[in-house]
N, C-alpha and C positions, 0 to 999 in steps of 0.2 A: 521600315527603322523607326524604333522607338527613340524620338529624340526629345528631351526635357529641358527647357531653358538652353537651348542650343547646344546640350550635352547630350551624346550617344549613351544609352542605356545598355551597353555592353551585355548585362547579364541576358536580358531581356530578348535581345538580339540573337544572342547563341541559344536559346531554348526555341526562339521561333523557329532558327534553321532546322532545330532537329526536329522538332514537332512536323512539320512541313512534310519530312522527310519520311516521318514514320506516317503520317494522313496518305501520303500520295501513295505508299505500298499497302495501305491497310493492314498496320501493326500495331498491336498493342504493347505495354510495356512488357507485358508476360512473354510475348513473342521474340520482342529484344534480347529478353534477359537469356531466352533460351537460345537464342542465335549467338550470343556473346558466350555463353557456357561451351557451346560445341566449337568456339574457337577459343577454348581454353581461359574466360576470362571469367571470371566469378563475380556476378552481381545478380540481385534478386530483383522482382518487380518492385518490390516496396522501396530499395536501394536506390532504384532509378528514378520513380515516383518522388524521393526525395530531393534527389539531384536536380530532377525537372523543376520542382516547385521552386525551389532557392535560385535557380538558373546560376548555381556559382559550380560547378564541374571543371574539370581539367581539359585542356586542349587533347590530351592523350585520350580521356576517355569520348570526348568528342571526335576523334579520328576512329577510334576504333568501333564507336555506332556507325559513322557513316561507311565503313567497310565491311561489318557483318550486315547493313542494309543494302549493299551493293552500289552504293552512292559514285558515281561518276565524276560529276562536277556539282559545283554548289552556287547556287544563286543569290549574289549579294545583294541585290536590286531591293529597293522597298516593295511592301506588295502593293499591289494598284488597290487603291480606294474604291469600295463597291457603293455601288450607288443605291441607297436607300429606298429608290424607287422601286428598284428589280428585285427587292426580297419578294 
């Protein structure tokens, strides 16, 4: 979870959740766009990239992405810090 000066950065958190789900399923923005199109949702690889870079997308878009990726549950716990020695 991204917290700055005690305030949650919600855009970064929303973007992080979508990215985690994409990576865990080995999906690209292009593959996500294809899945959304099959569901009747018109998005392009570029429009998804723009939304993700801004981090300012609607909850509807978030739900659509989760649905077409097959996400059943969402983990809202902050990611564990990676020990720099284990890299």
